N, C-alpha and C positions, 0 to 999 in steps of 0.2 A: 717297786716303793721301798724308800731309806728313809729314814729317819734320819741317821744321818747323814744322808748329804741335807734333810732339811737344814737338821744341826749346823751343817760345814757354813749348809750355804747363809746360812746367818751370821754365824758368826765370821765368816770374810767379811760381809757389811758391814757388821760392827767393826771390824778392827781389818778394816782393809793394808790399811800400810804391815800389816803382822804378815799377810796371803801372799804370795808371789802370785803364782800361776793354777789356781788351786781348775782340781781336774774330781769332776764329780758322775756320778755312775745311780741311775737308779730313780734320778730326782721323785717326786709325788710333786704334787700340784701343793703347794703350801697351806691356801686357806680349807680347800675343799681338805687335808691330811689335818686338819686343826679342828676346824667340824665333823669333822668323821663319817662324812660321808660318802667319800672317793668319789664321786658320781666324773666329774671330767677325767679321770684315770679308766675310767670302763670302759672302753674303745680301745683304751692304749693298751691294754692289760688282752683284752681277745685278740688283739693282734702278737702280740707277743706269744701268745698261749696257740694260736693256730699256727705261726712261724714254728714253734716246736715241735708240731705235728707233721711241718712239712718240713723241716731238716732232717729229725730223726727218722723219715721216710727215705728220705736220697740219704740219709748215709748206711744204711746197709743193717744187716741185723751187726755184724759183728763191731760194733760202732756205737747202736740204740739200745738196749734191751726193750723197748717199748716197740719196734722195729714190728710192722705187717704187712699187707701187700695193697693199702693203699692208705694215704693221710687221713681220710674221712675213718677206715679202718681203726686205728689208731683213736681216733677223736669220738667215734666210739666205745673203745674196749676205757675209753678215759676216763 
């Protein structure tokens, strides 16, 4: 999640005539971010972490320093 993405989207909304085609990554729910609960973001965070374990396992040890014999082992270690 990125404060920069929230700031950028706010700027784009306020000054649409100055922004062409913004590309934003790591966008958090602005209301969730503002009240600091991040509750709606938790499932997305959990999915991203699970994907990290999966892709690390698929990448093999040469490309991922956390590589282990299974995704589950990586998750336990982390």
